[in-house]
PDB file with SEQRES, HELIX, SHEET and CRYST1 records, atoms N, CA, C and O in Angstrom:
SEQRES   1 A   29  UNK UNK UNK UNK UNK UNK UNK UNK UNK UNK UNK UNK UNK          
SEQRES   2 A   29  UNK UNK UNK UNK UNK UNK UNK UNK UNK UNK UNK UNK UNK          
SEQRES   3 A   29  UNK UNK UNK                                                  
HELIX    1 AA1 UNK A    2  UNK A   28  1                                  27    
CRYST1    1.000    1.000    1.000  90.00  90.00  90.00 P 1           1          
ATOM      1  N   UNK A   1      -8.217  12.027 -16.400  1.00  0.00           N  
ATOM      2  CA  UNK A   1      -6.828  11.551 -16.447  1.00  0.00           C  
ATOM      3  C   UNK A   1      -6.151  11.748 -15.098  1.00  0.00           C  
ATOM      4  O   UNK A   1      -5.548  10.822 -14.555  1.00  0.00           O  
ATOM      5  N   UNK A   2      -6.254  12.940 -14.572  1.00  0.00           N  
ATOM      6  CA  UNK A   2      -5.623  13.230 -13.280  1.00  0.00           C  
ATOM      7  C   UNK A   2      -6.252  12.379 -12.178  1.00  0.00           C  
ATOM      8  O   UNK A   2      -5.555  11.835 -11.322  1.00  0.00           O  
ATOM      9  N   UNK A   3      -7.560  12.275 -12.214  1.00  0.00           N  
ATOM     10  CA  UNK A   3      -8.250  11.464 -11.194  1.00  0.00           C  
ATOM     11  C   UNK A   3      -7.809  10.005 -11.304  1.00  0.00           C  
ATOM     12  O   UNK A   3      -7.587   9.337 -10.294  1.00  0.00           O  
ATOM     13  N   UNK A   4      -7.687   9.529 -12.521  1.00  0.00           N  
ATOM     14  CA  UNK A   4      -7.259   8.141 -12.723  1.00  0.00           C  
ATOM     15  C   UNK A   4      -5.860   7.938 -12.141  1.00  0.00           C  
ATOM     16  O   UNK A   4      -5.597   6.932 -11.482  1.00  0.00           O  
ATOM     17  N   UNK A   5      -4.983   8.879 -12.382  1.00  0.00           N  
ATOM     18  CA  UNK A   5      -3.613   8.786 -11.875  1.00  0.00           C  
ATOM     19  C   UNK A   5      -3.610   8.782 -10.352  1.00  0.00           C  
ATOM     20  O   UNK A   5      -2.890   8.003  -9.727  1.00  0.00           O  
ATOM     21  N   UNK A   6      -4.408   9.645  -9.767  1.00  0.00           N  
ATOM     22  CA  UNK A   6      -4.464   9.720  -8.306  1.00  0.00           C  
ATOM     23  C   UNK A   6      -5.003   8.419  -7.721  1.00  0.00           C  
ATOM     24  O   UNK A   6      -4.475   7.915  -6.729  1.00  0.00           O  
ATOM     25  N   UNK A   7      -6.039   7.882  -8.325  1.00  0.00           N  
ATOM     26  CA  UNK A   7      -6.608   6.635  -7.805  1.00  0.00           C  
ATOM     27  C   UNK A   7      -5.619   5.484  -7.933  1.00  0.00           C  
ATOM     28  O   UNK A   7      -5.544   4.626  -7.052  1.00  0.00           O  
ATOM     29  N   UNK A   8      -4.859   5.461  -9.026  1.00  0.00           N  
ATOM     30  CA  UNK A   8      -3.845   4.421  -9.192  1.00  0.00           C  
ATOM     31  C   UNK A   8      -2.796   4.528  -8.089  1.00  0.00           C  
ATOM     32  O   UNK A   8      -2.414   3.525  -7.486  1.00  0.00           O  
ATOM     33  N   UNK A   9      -2.341   5.733  -7.835  1.00  0.00           N  
ATOM     34  CA  UNK A   9      -1.343   5.941  -6.784  1.00  0.00           C  
ATOM     35  C   UNK A   9      -1.914   5.528  -5.435  1.00  0.00           C  
ATOM     36  O   UNK A   9      -1.220   4.920  -4.620  1.00  0.00           O  
ATOM     37  N   UNK A  10      -3.178   5.859  -5.202  1.00  0.00           N  
ATOM     38  CA  UNK A  10      -3.835   5.521  -3.945  1.00  0.00           C  
ATOM     39  C   UNK A  10      -3.875   4.002  -3.758  1.00  0.00           C  
ATOM     40  O   UNK A  10      -3.557   3.492  -2.683  1.00  0.00           O  
ATOM     41  N   UNK A  11      -4.264   3.296  -4.800  1.00  0.00           N  
ATOM     42  CA  UNK A  11      -4.344   1.829  -4.732  1.00  0.00           C  
ATOM     43  C   UNK A  11      -2.955   1.233  -4.501  1.00  0.00           C  
ATOM     44  O   UNK A  11      -2.795   0.319  -3.693  1.00  0.00           O  
ATOM     45  N   UNK A  12      -1.963   1.748  -5.208  1.00  0.00           N  
ATOM     46  CA  UNK A  12      -0.595   1.237  -5.042  1.00  0.00           C  
ATOM     47  C   UNK A  12      -0.122   1.470  -3.610  1.00  0.00           C  
ATOM     48  O   UNK A  12       0.508   0.598  -3.013  1.00  0.00           O  
ATOM     49  N   UNK A  13      -0.424   2.636  -3.064  1.00  0.00           N  
ATOM     50  CA  UNK A  13      -0.023   2.938  -1.691  1.00  0.00           C  
ATOM     51  C   UNK A  13      -0.677   1.971  -0.714  1.00  0.00           C  
ATOM     52  O   UNK A  13      -0.038   1.536   0.244  1.00  0.00           O  
ATOM     53  N   UNK A  14      -1.928   1.634  -0.940  1.00  0.00           N  
ATOM     54  CA  UNK A  14      -2.619   0.678  -0.065  1.00  0.00           C  
ATOM     55  C   UNK A  14      -1.908  -0.675  -0.117  1.00  0.00           C  
ATOM     56  O   UNK A  14      -1.683  -1.300   0.919  1.00  0.00           O  
ATOM     57  N   UNK A  15      -1.557  -1.121  -1.313  1.00  0.00           N  
ATOM     58  CA  UNK A  15      -0.857  -2.406  -1.454  1.00  0.00           C  
ATOM     59  C   UNK A  15       0.467  -2.387  -0.700  1.00  0.00           C  
ATOM     60  O   UNK A  15       0.810  -3.346  -0.009  1.00  0.00           O  
ATOM     61  N   UNK A  16       1.203  -1.297  -0.836  1.00  0.00           N  
ATOM     62  CA  UNK A  16       2.497  -1.184  -0.154  1.00  0.00           C  
ATOM     63  C   UNK A  16       2.287  -1.186   1.359  1.00  0.00           C  
ATOM     64  O   UNK A  16       3.035  -1.837   2.089  1.00  0.00           O  
ATOM     65  N   UNK A  17       1.282  -0.469   1.827  1.00  0.00           N  
ATOM     66  CA  UNK A  17       1.012  -0.417   3.264  1.00  0.00           C  
ATOM     67  C   UNK A  17       0.651  -1.797   3.800  1.00  0.00           C  
ATOM     68  O   UNK A  17       1.120  -2.190   4.868  1.00  0.00           O  
ATOM     69  N   UNK A  18      -0.171  -2.526   3.076  1.00  0.00           N  
ATOM     70  CA  UNK A  18      -0.566  -3.873   3.511  1.00  0.00           C  
ATOM     71  C   UNK A  18       0.664  -4.776   3.589  1.00  0.00           C  
ATOM     72  O   UNK A  18       0.840  -5.508   4.563  1.00  0.00           O  
ATOM     73  N   UNK A  19       1.503  -4.722   2.573  1.00  0.00           N  
ATOM     74  CA  UNK A  19       2.695  -5.576   2.566  1.00  0.00           C  
ATOM     75  C   UNK A  19       3.619  -5.196   3.713  1.00  0.00           C  
ATOM     76  O   UNK A  19       4.167  -6.066   4.389  1.00  0.00           O  
ATOM     77  N   UNK A  20       3.792  -3.904   3.931  1.00  0.00           N  
ATOM     78  CA  UNK A  20       4.651  -3.438   5.013  1.00  0.00           C  
ATOM     79  C   UNK A  20       4.112  -3.914   6.359  1.00  0.00           C  
ATOM     80  O   UNK A  20       4.877  -4.365   7.212  1.00  0.00           O  
ATOM     81  N   UNK A  21       2.800  -3.814   6.549  1.00  0.00           N  
ATOM     82  CA  UNK A  21       2.195  -4.256   7.804  1.00  0.00           C  
ATOM     83  C   UNK A  21       2.404  -5.749   8.015  1.00  0.00           C  
ATOM     84  O   UNK A  21       2.701  -6.183   9.128  1.00  0.00           O  
ATOM     85  N   UNK A  22       2.253  -6.524   6.971  1.00  0.00           N  
ATOM     86  CA  UNK A  22       2.448  -7.973   7.085  1.00  0.00           C  
ATOM     87  C   UNK A  22       3.886  -8.290   7.492  1.00  0.00           C  
ATOM     88  O   UNK A  22       4.112  -9.128   8.366  1.00  0.00           O  
ATOM     89  N   UNK A  23       4.851  -7.632   6.871  1.00  0.00           N  
ATOM     90  CA  UNK A  23       6.258  -7.881   7.214  1.00  0.00           C  
ATOM     91  C   UNK A  23       6.526  -7.451   8.644  1.00  0.00           C  
ATOM     92  O   UNK A  23       7.242  -8.131   9.379  1.00  0.00           O  
ATOM     93  N   UNK A  24       5.961  -6.337   9.035  1.00  0.00           N  
ATOM     94  CA  UNK A  24       6.184  -5.824  10.383  1.00  0.00           C  
ATOM     95  C   UNK A  24       5.639  -6.807  11.417  1.00  0.00           C  
ATOM     96  O   UNK A  24       6.282  -7.064  12.435  1.00  0.00           O  
ATOM     97  N   UNK A  25       4.464  -7.349  11.157  1.00  0.00           N  
ATOM     98  CA  UNK A  25       3.872  -8.325  12.080  1.00  0.00           C  
ATOM     99  C   UNK A  25       4.775  -9.548  12.199  1.00  0.00           C  
ATOM    100  O   UNK A  25       5.015 -10.039  13.302  1.00  0.00           O  
ATOM    101  N   UNK A  26       5.270 -10.037  11.080  1.00  0.00           N  
ATOM    102  CA  UNK A  26       6.119 -11.231  11.099  1.00  0.00           C  
ATOM    103  C   UNK A  26       7.397 -10.979  11.892  1.00  0.00           C  
ATOM    104  O   UNK A  26       7.861 -11.856  12.621  1.00  0.00           O  
ATOM    105  N   UNK A  27       7.964  -9.791  11.753  1.00  0.00           N  
ATOM    106  CA  UNK A  27       9.223  -9.510  12.446  1.00  0.00           C  
ATOM    107  C   UNK A  27       9.010  -9.322  13.945  1.00  0.00           C  
ATOM    108  O   UNK A  27       9.854  -9.721  14.748  1.00  0.00           O  
ATOM    109  N   UNK A  28       7.889  -8.717  14.321  1.00  0.00           N  
ATOM    110  CA  UNK A  28       7.658  -8.462  15.740  1.00  0.00           C  
ATOM    111  C   UNK A  28       7.218  -9.736  16.462  1.00  0.00           C  
ATOM    112  O   UNK A  28       7.635  -9.984  17.593  1.00  0.00           O  
ATOM    113  N   UNK A  29       6.383 -10.537  15.814  1.00  0.00           N  
ATOM    114  CA  UNK A  29       5.862 -11.736  16.481  1.00  0.00           C  
ATOM    115  C   UNK A  29       6.886 -12.864  16.474  1.00  0.00           C  
ATOM    116  O   UNK A  29       6.615 -13.947  16.992  1.00  0.00           O  
TER     117      UNK A  29                                                      
END                                                                             
């Protein structure tokens, strides 16, 4: 259960990071 929760949070964080990076690229370029 705990491992599942951690992996879910990890995956969500990756998605947020990818989206943030994409927005950052668009704003800088």
